[in-house]
Every structure is written in C-alpha cells, then in structure tokens.
C-alpha positions as CSV (number, residue, x, y, z in Angstrom):
1,M,91.5,71.1,72.7
2,V,88.5,73.2,74.0
3,K,85.7,73.6,71.3
4,P,84.5,77.1,70.7
5,S,81.0,76.2,71.5
6,S,81.8,74.7,74.8
7,L,83.7,77.8,75.8
8,S,80.9,79.9,74.9
9,A,78.3,77.7,76.8
10,R,80.4,78.3,79.9
11,T,80.9,81.9,79.6
12,G,77.7,83.1,78.3
13,G,77.3,86.0,75.9
14,F,80.7,87.4,77.0
15,G,82.3,84.1,75.7
16,K,81.2,84.8,72.1
17,W,83.5,87.7,72.1
18,A,86.3,85.6,73.6
19,V,85.7,83.0,71.0
20,A,86.0,85.7,68.3
21,F,89.2,87.0,69.4
22,L,90.7,83.6,70.0
23,I,89.9,82.7,66.3
24,V,91.4,85.9,65.2
25,G,94.5,85.3,67.4
26,S,94.9,81.7,66.3
27,T,94.3,82.0,62.7
28,A,96.1,85.3,62.0
29,Y,98.9,84.1,59.7
30,A,99.6,87.3,58.0
31,E,103.1,88.6,58.1
32,A,103.9,90.0,61.5
33,G,105.9,93.1,62.2
34,G,109.6,93.3,61.9
35,R,110.5,93.7,65.7
36,L,112.1,90.9,67.6
37,I,110.1,88.2,69.1
38,A,108.3,88.8,72.6
39,T,109.3,92.5,72.4
40,G,105.5,93.7,72.4
41,G,104.8,92.2,75.8
42,V,101.5,90.3,76.4
43,S,98.2,91.8,76.8
44,Q,97.5,93.4,80.3
45,V,94.1,92.7,82.0
46,E,93.0,96.3,81.0
47,G,94.1,95.9,77.5
48,A,97.5,97.8,77.3
49,A,100.8,96.1,76.2
50,G,102.8,94.8,79.0
51,G,102.4,92.1,81.7
52,G,99.2,90.8,83.1
53,L,98.8,93.2,85.9
54,T,100.6,96.4,84.8
55,P,101.3,98.3,81.6
56,W,104.8,98.6,80.2
57,A,106.5,101.3,77.9
58,L,106.4,98.8,75.0
59,I,104.0,99.2,72.3
60,A,101.5,96.5,71.2
61,G,102.5,94.2,68.5
62,Y,105.6,93.8,66.4
63,G,105.4,96.9,64.1
64,T,108.6,98.9,63.6
65,R,108.6,102.6,62.9
66,D,107.3,102.1,59.4
67,E,104.6,99.5,60.4
68,I,101.1,99.2,62.0
69,D,100.5,96.0,64.0
70,A,97.6,94.6,66.0
71,T,96.7,92.4,68.7
72,A,93.7,90.7,70.2
73,F,93.4,88.7,73.6
74,Y,91.2,86.8,76.0
75,T,92.0,86.4,79.7
76,H,90.3,84.4,82.2
77,V,91.1,84.9,85.9
78,D,89.6,82.2,88.5
79,I,89.8,83.9,91.7
80,T,88.8,82.2,94.9
81,D,85.3,83.6,95.3
82,F,84.8,85.3,91.9
83,T,85.8,85.3,88.2
84,L,87.1,88.1,86.0
85,Q,87.1,87.9,82.1
86,S,88.8,90.4,79.9
87,V,88.6,90.5,76.1
88,G,89.9,93.2,73.8
89,A,92.3,94.4,71.1
90,A,95.0,96.9,70.6
91,V,96.8,98.5,67.7
92,G,100.3,99.7,67.6
93,F,101.3,102.6,65.4
94,W,104.8,102.9,64.0
95,D,106.2,101.6,67.5
96,R,105.3,105.1,68.7
97,F,101.7,105.1,69.6
98,E,99.0,102.5,70.7
99,L,95.3,102.5,71.1
100,S,93.5,99.6,73.1
101,L,90.0,98.6,73.9
102,A,89.0,96.1,76.6
103,R,85.7,94.8,78.0
104,Q,85.9,93.2,81.4
105,R,83.2,91.2,83.2
106,F,83.6,90.5,87.1
107,D,81.1,87.6,88.2
108,L,80.2,88.4,91.8
109,G,80.1,84.8,92.9
110,T,78.2,84.4,96.4
111,T,78.4,88.0,97.1
112,V,75.6,88.7,94.7
113,P,74.6,85.5,93.2
114,G,74.0,85.5,89.4
115,K,75.3,89.0,88.9
116,S,78.4,90.5,87.2
117,I,80.0,94.0,86.8
118,N,81.0,95.0,83.4
119,Q,83.5,97.6,82.5
120,D,84.7,99.1,79.4
121,I,88.3,100.4,79.0
122,L,89.7,102.8,76.2
123,G,93.4,103.1,76.5
124,A,96.2,105.1,74.7
125,K,99.9,105.1,75.0
126,W,102.7,107.3,73.5
127,R,106.3,106.1,73.5
128,I,108.1,109.5,74.3
129,A,111.8,108.4,74.7
130,G,114.3,105.7,74.5
131,D,114.2,102.0,73.1
132,A,114.0,99.2,75.5
133,V,115.9,96.8,73.2
134,F,118.2,98.5,71.1
135,D,119.6,101.3,73.5
136,Q,122.0,98.7,75.1
137,D,124.7,101.2,75.4
138,R,122.5,104.0,77.1
139,W,121.1,103.9,80.7
140,L,117.9,105.5,79.4
141,P,114.8,103.0,79.4
142,Q,112.1,103.3,77.0
143,I,109.5,105.6,78.3
144,A,105.8,106.1,77.7
145,L,103.0,108.0,78.8
146,G,99.8,106.3,78.9
147,A,95.9,106.8,79.8
148,Q,93.0,104.5,80.4
149,Y,89.4,105.8,80.4
150,K,87.3,103.5,82.2
151,H,83.5,103.2,82.4
152,N,81.7,100.9,84.9
153,L,78.3,99.8,83.3
154,D,76.9,98.3,86.5
155,F,77.8,101.1,88.9
156,D,74.4,101.0,90.7
157,L,74.7,97.2,91.5
158,V,77.5,97.2,94.0
159,P,80.0,100.1,93.6
160,K,77.6,102.9,94.6
161,S,76.4,100.9,97.6
162,L,79.9,100.6,98.9
163,G,80.4,104.3,98.9
164,A,82.1,104.7,95.3
165,K,81.5,108.3,93.9
166,H,81.7,107.9,90.2
167,D,81.0,105.4,87.5
168,S,83.8,106.4,85.2
169,G,87.3,107.8,85.8
170,I,90.7,108.1,83.8
171,D,94.2,106.6,84.9
172,V,97.0,108.4,83.7
173,Y,100.4,106.4,84.0
174,L,104.2,106.8,83.1
175,A,106.2,103.7,82.4
176,A,109.8,102.8,82.0
177,T,110.9,99.4,80.5
178,K,114.3,98.1,79.9
179,L,115.5,94.8,78.3
180,Y,119.0,93.8,79.4
181,L,120.5,91.6,76.9
182,A,122.5,88.7,78.5
183,G,121.8,90.5,81.8
184,L,121.6,87.7,84.2
185,A,123.7,84.4,83.7
186,G,123.8,85.1,80.1
187,R,120.0,85.3,80.0
188,N,117.9,88.5,78.9
189,V,116.3,90.4,81.9
190,L,113.4,92.9,81.6
191,L,112.6,95.4,84.3
192,N,109.6,97.7,84.3
193,G,108.3,100.4,86.6
194,T,105.2,102.1,86.3
195,V,103.7,105.2,88.2
196,R,99.9,105.5,87.9
197,A,97.7,108.4,89.1
198,T,94.2,106.8,89.9
199,K,91.2,106.7,92.1
200,A,89.9,103.5,90.7
201,N,88.7,101.0,93.2
202,Q,89.7,97.4,92.2
203,M,90.8,98.7,88.9
204,G,87.3,100.5,88.4
205,L,85.4,97.4,88.8
206,L,84.2,98.8,92.2
207,G,83.8,102.5,90.8
208,F,86.0,105.5,91.4
209,G,86.6,107.4,94.4
210,G,84.9,106.9,97.7
211,D,83.9,108.1,101.2
212,L,87.6,108.0,102.4
213,N,89.1,109.7,99.4
214,D,87.9,111.2,96.0
215,S,91.3,112.5,94.9
216,Y,94.0,111.2,92.6
217,Q,96.7,109.0,94.2
218,L,100.1,107.9,92.8
219,R,100.6,104.2,93.0
220,F,103.7,102.1,91.9
221,E,103.5,99.1,89.7
222,G,106.7,97.0,88.8
223,S,107.5,93.9,86.8
224,A,110.6,91.7,86.6
225,A,111.0,88.9,84.1
226,V,113.9,86.5,83.0
227,F,113.9,84.9,79.6
228,I,114.8,81.2,79.8
229,N,115.2,81.3,76.2
230,D,113.9,83.6,73.2
231,R,110.2,82.4,73.7
232,L,109.9,81.6,77.5
233,A,109.9,84.0,80.2
234,V,109.2,83.7,84.0
235,G,108.7,86.8,86.2
236,T,106.8,88.6,89.0
237,E,104.7,91.6,89.1
238,Y,103.4,94.0,91.8
239,R,100.5,96.6,91.6
240,A,99.8,99.1,94.5
241,K,96.3,100.5,94.6
242,P,94.3,103.3,96.4
243,N,92.2,102.7,99.4
244,N,89.1,104.9,99.0
245,L,86.3,102.9,100.6
246,S,85.7,102.4,104.3
247,A,83.7,99.3,103.4
248,F,86.8,97.3,102.9
249,Q,90.5,97.5,103.0
250,E,91.9,97.4,99.3
251,D,95.1,95.4,99.0
252,S,98.1,95.4,96.5
253,Y,98.0,92.8,93.8
254,K,101.1,90.3,93.4
255,D,101.8,87.7,91.0
256,I,104.3,85.2,89.5
257,F,103.8,84.5,85.7
258,I,105.3,82.4,82.8
259,A,104.9,83.6,79.3
260,Y,105.4,81.3,76.4
261,V,105.6,83.1,72.8
262,P,106.0,80.3,70.3
263,N,106.0,82.6,67.3
264,K,104.9,86.1,66.5
265,H,101.4,85.1,65.9
266,V,100.3,83.8,69.1
267,S,101.5,83.9,73.0
268,F,100.2,82.3,76.2
269,T,100.5,83.6,79.7
270,A,99.8,81.8,82.9
271,A,100.1,83.2,86.5
272,Y,99.3,82.7,90.1
273,A,98.1,86.0,91.7
274,S,97.5,87.1,95.3
275,L,94.8,89.7,95.2
276,G,94.1,90.2,98.9
277,T,90.5,91.5,99.8
278,M,87.8,91.8,97.1
279,T,84.4,93.4,98.0
280,D,83.5,91.4,101.1
281,K,85.8,88.5,100.6
282,K,89.5,88.4,102.1
283,D,92.5,86.3,101.1
284,Q,91.5,86.1,97.3
285,N,94.1,84.3,95.2
286,A,93.6,83.7,91.6
287,V,94.8,81.6,88.7
288,Y,95.3,83.7,85.4
289,L,95.3,82.4,81.9
290,S,95.5,84.6,78.7
291,I,96.0,84.0,75.0
292,Q,96.9,86.9,72.7
293,G,97.0,86.9,68.8
294,N,99.1,89.0,66.6
295,F,98.0,90.1,63.1
C-alpha cells in the first residue's frame, strides 16, 4: 500500500490535495445514496460523472430524488512524455443536478523541463429527461445538459506562444446515456453519446481558440461498456477534439478501460489511452489510474 507521505513526496504540493481526497474517499463510511451500485459512473478527468474521457448524463453519486450525495477523486495519467494529474469533487442534488470542481496539473516533461500547466474546471450538469436505468420499457435515454468553465492558470507559459487566443473558455455539452439490462449475453450494457461545443485545445491545457480557428465547434464523444458483473465493467471511449492551432495537429483521444466498484463508497478505474500528438510530441500513449470515493 502506498503511504500518503510517499505519494505526496512524488507529486509535490499537488499531491497534498490528492492525498486529502484519497483519505476522504477511502474513509467515507456514511450511508451512501439509494441508487443501484455503479449507476453514478466514475469521475471524468475534468470532474464530471461519466467515463474517464467523457461526461455521461448520469448524476454524480448515488443520491435518489430525495437525497444529496457527493464524490471525490484523484486521477493520475502517465503519458509517454508527460504527466497529467487531476483532483476534484462533485455533488449530486436529488439525482437531477450536479456541481463539480477539478484542478488539473499537466507536467511538461522535456518540452519545458521542470514546468507544468495548471487548470481549474467548474462544472454543472442538469438531467433534463429520461432515466438511464429504470426506463427499460422506453427507448428514451437519460439526457443531460452540461457546461464546464475552464481557466488556464499558466496561459503565458506555453499556450500563448503556440497561438492560443484565450486563457479561459466554456465547454457546453449534451449527453445521452442508456443502461440496457441483460443487453448482451445476459450482461448489462451501457452506451453513451455526448456532443460538445468547444474551442479548447487539449481540453484547455493549451488554452482556447487559436490562429486556425477561434470559434466554437461541435465534437462527438462516445462510450460503451459491458458489465462482467454488478461491480466490474470493461469498455472503450472516444473523444474528438477541435484543431485550432497551426503549431500541431490535434488528434482524437481513445481508450479501453476497466472499472471496479467493490461497494458504494469507493471505485477504481484503469485505462490505456491513445492521445496522439500533444504539444511537440507525437504518438503519445498513456496509462490512466483513478480512485473515487463516495460519501
């Protein structure tokens, strides 16, 4: 088991926040909400409930329409030439509304040795129709409208020099999620599609807009997962991104993941991701590890 002190030493000051959220998640033994296990998704790298790469229409936590539930998470992404860490929390209100907050740190490796880009993300999501689990007799999926306000704290370090126009921006997305009970060989299947309006470069880590384009573009994101049992799921994700900067060609993200939810208080997600070109480095692949606590 990794000791909090050693984890903090390896990740610097950012690791202190990670340790705090890990402690909260692993020691939160208050009664969880009344929804079925795994129906809150995991924590997306920008803080929303969903998969690792893309938000789903599900609301964070396990709260029913009479309950408020919260989650906290820490994610570490070991990329070929970089490192991305994300830490944050989300609150689900009455299985209808979600608020999330995340801090990302992108260590620039050999591109700018010893430097990192930090970004704050404030998210909100509103379930506007459907129920992903209980509407089995209807074709309508659960549908949610969401927004993520992102502020790049180190815009002048690299993003501005690459041609990015803004240090902050708002992504708006519409997500549709459906869980098909006994949908494939008797196993539950989750499908999600998200359409995002964005001008973010590398999720905002390289600023917003650029010399090629400074307008919002619609991009598709999708997820598919099969539940091996009630607590273990395997799946894949895809996330298209805009190409705003002439300095490099931005590629879509893709991953394959496994999520383990031993109980309603904690979940673990591991993934292998193909990220394409990032800043000046091509063919970037990553190992993704995340822990989420519910309380």
